[in-house]
N, C-alpha and C positions, 0 to 999 in steps of 0.2 A: 565612547562606544563600548557597551558592556558585552560580555560573552552571551551567546544564545545557542539554542539547540535547533539545528536546521534539518528538517525532515522533508524529503521529496520523493514522489513517484518518479519513475524513469521515462518510460515510453510516452512520448507526446506531452511530457511535462518538463523534466530536465533536458531531455534529448528531443531534437527536432529542428533546432536552429543552431548550426555549428558556430556561427560568429558570436551569438549571444552566450552560448555555452562557454566559449573560451573566456569571455569577459567575466562571466559569473564564477567560473573556476578560479580565476585569478583573484577576484575579490574574496571569495570564501577561504582560499588558501592563506591569504594574508591575514584575514580575520582570525583564522584558527591559530596561526603562529603568534599573533599579537595579543589575542584576548582569551584564547582557550575555547573558542567555539567548537561545538561537536557537530559532525556531519553524518547524517543517517540517510541511506537509500532504502526506501520501502517500496517493494515491487512485487507483482504477481509472478515474476520470473523465478524459475528454479536456479540452483547454483550454476548448472551448465549454461543455460541461456543468459544468465547474468554475466558470466565470464566472457561470453561471445560479444555482448554489447560493450562491456568495459574495454575490451581490446579494440573493438571497431571504433569507438568514440573517444578512446583515451581518457576514460573517466578517472578522476583522482580517487585514491583510496579513502573510503569512508572510515569513521570511527566505529560504526556498526552497520550491519546489513540486516534488513528485515526482508526475508525472501518468502516465496511461495504463499503470497497473500497473508503474511503475518504468522505463518505456522512455524517459521524457523528464524532464529536470531543468531547472528554470528558477530562476535566482538573482536575488535582489534586485529583483523586479518586472519582469525582462526579458521581452520577448515572444519571444525566440529561445532554443531549447533549448541547453544547455551543449554546446559542440562536443567537448570532451574525452570526455564521457560517450557522445555519439553515435558517436564514433570507436571507442570500446571495444566497442559493441554491433554495429557493422557487420561485424565479422569472422565469416565463416561464415553470414551471414544473406542469404537470397535470397527476398524477398517474393513475387515472381512464381511461383517454384517452390512456395512454400507454398500460394498460391491455386490453382494447377493441381492439386495433390494433394488439397486439401480439396473441390474440385468433385465428386469421386467419391462424396461422402457426402451423401445426400439429407437426412439428419437434421439437418445443420448449416444453420441459418438465419442469414444474415449480419445483423449488427447494423447500425444506421444508419451512413451515410457519415461522420458526425462522429466515430464511435468507431473508424474504421479509420485507423491511424496509420502513419508510416514503419516503425516497429519493432513493430507490433502488428496482428494480424489477429484479429478478434473475431466470435464467433457466439453465437446462442442454441442451447442443446442441452438438451432435456428430461432430467430426472434418470433416468427409466426407460430411456432410450436410451443414456445415458452409460456404463452398465456394459459394454456391448459395443463402443460406438463408440470410446471413448477409447483402450483398449489397441491396437486395430487401427490407428487414426489415428496414434498415436505411433510404432508400428512402421514404418508406411509412410514417415513423414517422416524418421525416423532412417536408414532404408535408403537414402534419397536424399542421405545425407551432409549433411543440414541440421542446423546447430548450434542446435537449438531446444528449447523445453520448453512443456508445456501447463499452463495454470493454470485450474482449474475451481472455481467458487465459487457459493455461494448457490443451488445446485441448478438453475442456468440459464445462467450466464455462462461461456463458454469463450474464453480468450485464448491465442493462440499467439504467443510472443515469443522473442527470442534467449536462449540458455541463460544467459548472464551477467546477464540482466536480471530483476530483480524488486525489490520495495520494499526488501528487506533489503540487496541489493547496492548499491542507490542510497544508502541510509543510510550504508553503510560508506564510500562515496565522499565523502559530505559530512562524515562524522565525521573522516576523515583530512584533508580540506581545511581544516576549522575547528579541528583538533587537540583533539577531545574524546575522553577515554578512555571505555570501555564503561560504567564506573560513573557517569559524568556524563551518560549518554544514557538516555532513557526512551521506549519505543515503545508505542503504544496501538492496539488493533484489536478487531474483532468477528467476522470471517469467514475463509473459507478462503484468500482472497488476502492475508490479513495474516499467515499462518503464516511467510512469509519474513521478516517483521519480527522475529519472536520466535526463529526458528531459527538466525539467522546468528551470534550470539555471546553475550556475557554482559551485554548491555544490560538495563537494568531494563525489565520488561514489565508492562503493565496490560491485562488482558482484561476488557472491560466486562461488567456483569451480564446484559446481553441478548445475549451472544455466541451465534453459530449452532452447531449440533451438530458440524459438521466441525472447528471450532476447539477446542471443548471436548474432543472425542475426542483430538485431537492433544495438547492440554495434559495430559490424563490419562495418555496413553501416554509423555509426555516431561516428567515433573515436574522443576521447577527452583526453587531458593530465590529466584532473582532475578526470578521472575515472580509477579504478584499477580492473583488472580481476584476482581474486585470484586463486591459485593452490588448496588450501584446501577447503573442503566442509563446509557449514553451519557456525557455530560459529567459527570454526578454520579459515575459510576464512576471517571472519570479523576481528579477531585478527591480521591476516597477513596484511589486508588492513589498519587497524588503525596504525600499525607499519610503513607501507609504507608511510603514510601521516604524520608521526611524532606526532600523537595525543596521543599515549602511547609509553612507552619504550619497 
């Protein structure tokens, strides 16, 4: 059993089945102690909302946290975002200009202050409105020479972030830092903002059995042998996938 880099989304991926989560935690903790496996949580949550979930579900401490849809990386329990990653994202990013452009769209409802981050502007946007709003908004932002991209997921959450930022790019940053090859890396997710985890390279991918339609559609349109669609939901699906790839017994 070789060491590997384990990366997972939290809501409805790692979290959602408490019994399976307890089993997975036990296996990962042992694997980390015996083989040096690295554990990474990659979530859309801000630091505030992450801590709430960690305490509620007794999540074990990861080796790195990728928060706010990949815009912040925290290493080894630090309270400060990694400065090298922040510097990478700052090129071509102008938060105030993003705010002034989005103010013209009445359909965009700002998310709580805790979810507004230095490299992330977040809104609620209803699915029926998204069809017309997203193309128009993206066009206006790009015309302003803003180096951004839009991430829309779960039929409600819209995040505007630097173009270089997403969960997938953050994982590449960590992979290179810790010197893991793609075959030693496994990523797990359930929704649209996890597509970046699966799309970036040849990392082993586990899509949990309760995945949302937008991720399943992408998976069907982009089939790959290094990606596994689990039958079981949440942590149970992750255990199933780790067995499939021979990463645990």
